[in-house]
Phi, psi and omega in degrees: 000140179250130176249115181263144178286144184293148180214133180301137174073002182254137185255135179247131182236136174267149173300139180307322178293333176291311181300319181293324180290325172294319178299319177299320179302316181288320181287334177269356178289135174295342182274349182280096179271094182219152176279168182299318185297315183300315180293320176299320182297302184304311182302321183295313181296317184296308181301311179303319179292320170301329179279356178088016180247027187295330177289347183261005176285115184230157179306324182290315178295324180290319182298320179286312191274334184252318188259000170081013180285154177278177187297344181272008180303133178244105180300343177280335179252345178249112186273016190300318183297316182296321178298315191282329174301312178297317178296312178297326181289318180293323173303308180300319179298323182288323174299312181300324183288319180277336180268336179246308188294332180289000179113164186212149179291158180302138176229123177299132179252131180238118179271117179265108184277159179297137177287138181290139172264107192271350179266331183070030176244163181298321182296315183295319180296319182295321183287317175302318181295318181289327177293316179297318177296324178287325174299319175300314181302309184288324180297318186283000171283345174275111183283353184263004171232157168250128181263129181241128180277165183304145172290157179292157180298128180096351180279149175287114181296337180296344176290342179293136179277006188291134174270346182232151177231127177257118178237156177203177179214151180230136180234131184254137165252197186294323180228016182210172175224153178235129172249123174254130188221147178208150181250130183250146170277111186295339187293321186222007182062019178287143177278120177270337183193145176212148181202157178235143178227144177243148177205158181277165183258000181294137187301325186289342186247341191301312183297319178295322182292312179309309180300315180297317180299313182298322176294319177296311177304315180296318182291323179300316187274314198250349179291164172304140186063014174280194182301306183297319176304312182299318182301307187284333179290334180269001178279141171245106180262119179284134176046061183292142178290171186304318186298318180286322177299319173297315178299315184300329176300327182285329174296318177297330176299306185300321179297322176295324185292344179293323183244338175056044178267154187292326181294320175290322183299324180296314183290323183288323182294317178298320181298308180296324178295325172292321174305307184286340173288321179283321182236077186294356176254008179289084189298321179295324173296318178295324176295320182291316181299323174302316178295329170297312178299321177299319178292328174298318176294312186271347177244356171257130182241079184279340183086356185263098181307315185298318177298317184294319183296323181293321179297322179287325179293321175296317181299314180291326179294313182292328177297313185289332176291320183292315184290325175295326178289320187210095189300343179247023173289116184294320178298319181295312181292328173299316180292322178299315181297316180289323182294321173299322181297309177292344174276005177075011176262073193291315176299320178295323182296316183286336177291315176301309187301318182296315183291324182288327176299330181281339181285317177212091175292354182267356184272095188292335177295314174298315186303317181293318173304317184284328173302311181298316178302317177301312185296310190287335176288349177119350177271069184298319186299303181291317178305311185291330173297316182291317180302318178300317181295320180296314179301319181297318186278338184216079180286359188283352183253113177299347178304321182303323182294319178298314182302316182285338170293318175299317177300314188288321179297316179282350175265002171090009180264085182288320172302319176299315181300317181294324176301307182299317185293325174295331175282340190290131185271041182241048184303334184266354181271123188295328183287335172299315176294327177296313181291317177301320174299320177294316178300309181296321181295309185291327181280351183076029175269083191297315185291322177293319181295320177300321183297317182290319180299314178297329180287321178292323178290326181278323188257337183226067180292326180293322177297313182299317176293331181245042182307307180305316184287330182290319181289325178293333178288339184261323188252130183281325183272137179301320182296323177292320177300315183292319178296323177294316180297322179298323184293316178297324172299320179293331182289335179115013177275133182275111182233124183294145172294000000 
């Protein structure tokens, strides 16, 4: 969401898809207490306005098109429209009060200042303005930050709530430009990140170059494990207020994902459950909580099918709560995709993934997860390409190393698979050892394979007993399942045919 500072004489318009997403958020909110008729009225008013027919919204048209009155309706004698307007307005105000005014979790705010034109020419000013607008557009695809545009000239910039400031400058040469951009911590003006980007001035390439630069900037700053995440993760707030405590739970989730160990998962789960209890409309926290529940399902092997099914049901419910609160929340949609996949609704999962990647193609955390879902569903080529791209853009998540080991294994490159598995930082995760056993078994690395088999037999007897079920839950194609189980047999695990 973009929040612009007020400026005299300037009109602000939100894109129709943003308006519709916010309308859906209201209509799907459990806190929006309204009748079906009131919901239809609200939807009608918004859609007519977006269609450019706001000036034609009249009591008569509402009564006929929304409330089902016949053509003889007389607004002077029938007060239905006035009554429903008041009722719908009251419902919206009540929703706003409970979901916003009661408090909200901390959200990092980034003030994007106007980029300086170092040449003082019309061409340089135009490029500087275009680059800034594209950066704003790409940054605001990340829903876990708020992008604040520069204050109008003469306004006091201290009124902005932004904790981070993005500043830049553009310099033109004969046939190229250079953008220098930096992110500042507003508390002390320290430089958290700085980078330079070059581009040509040919008209045919300029728009594409601006978009590529803006995507690089936004990914570097706003993605999981990016600059803003690192800055906030390193903050130590003594006795944090509720809003910061809830936000810090989301930071702890990403810290957990670096190692994916059960002990950390338990504490992060408790933290996120507390966060959604305190802030029930916190869509990101619901999405991350769903992903924790999914990890409970796929990394805990109790041998109790009912317990596993309950964990997966909790995950899907939390994911849908997140998406219901915010239809374009990437973490919620990511959780929904993964939960649907493990629920064996694979086509539905991949459909969610494809749609979500168009919402924010710069979110490498989602890109890698969607790539994994594509790969293990059988589309190894496209899935592994996405995983490799995600790792190139964001090497901070060790998840990509495990996925690339799996990709190399199924492509038949066992030395490459062994290299990736040895780079992976997940020694306490049972699925890491399962994949390692398959890689080393198929590749003929006997000593390493013996080590992995011994670890699995000692630490995960339930997993070993239910090996076919565990592998079948992850790989969609029967031929992939059988090949993987064959590799585990080569490693020395006893698996029934």
